[in-house]
N, C-alpha and C positions, 0 to 999 in steps of 0.2 A: 504494500500500500504506500502511496506516495508520501503521506504525512503522518500516519499512525501505525506503529508496529503491531498494535493489537489486532489489526485487520490483515496482517501479512498472510498470504495464501487464500484470502477470501475476496470475493468480488461481488459487489452489489449491482444487480441488474434491474432494469425496468422494462416490462413488456406491455404490449397493448392487448394481449389475449393469451389464453392458455395455449393455443396453437403456436403463437409466437414464442412463448416461453419454451415449449418443447423443441422448437427449432434452435433456439439459442443453446439450450441444454445439450442437444445432440452435438453441436459444434464443439463443446467442451469435453464431452464424453470420450471422443477419440483423440483429444489433445493430451500428450503425456505431461506429467508433472516432472519438472527437472529442478533438483535442489539448487543448481547453479543459477537458475533464473531468479529464485527467491533471494539468494545471496547477492546477486547483482543489484536487485532492487534495494536491498539494505544499504549497499555501498552508495548507490545513487542518492538515496535519502540522506545519508551521512554527509555526502559531498555537496548537496544542494541546500542543506539547512544549517550549515555551519561553515567553518573555514574550508575553502575549496582545495587546499593542499594539506594533506595529512600524512604522517608517517604510517608505516605498516602497524606499529603498536597503537597509534592513535585510532586508526581505522578499526582495529580489533576491539579497542575499548568502546568505541561509539556504536559498533554493530553487534558485538558479541561473537564475532567470527574469528576463527583461527587463521593463521597465515596461509595454509594450504587452501582453505575455503575462499579466502580473499583472492588468491591467485587464480583459482578455478573460476570464480565469478567474473574476474576481469577477462579471462580467456573466453568465457561464454559470451560476454557482452561484445568483445571485439569480433568474434566470429559472426554474431548476428549483424553487426554493423557492416562487415565485409559482404555478407549475403545481401543485405539491403542495397549496398552500393552496386553490386553486380547486377541486381534487378533493374536499376535505374540507368546504368551505363549503356550507351548505344552499341 
């Protein structure tokens, strides 16, 4: 969650009908949960709600993550950015 760690891993959705809810739910049913995605969100929150440059120890204190988790989250995030860039490059 962008601003509240109590909602990490949860997503509030609004739909206009039961059928629409079923459609949205089906889209998430086939989407795998990846720990690195949650960790990357924790890092993003830490870096956007406080000092933008933090040491590995400071990131660990702000996020509750260990260094291997932080590194895995950064790698996950960077790979998603590369994939997005490749989709937009001609």
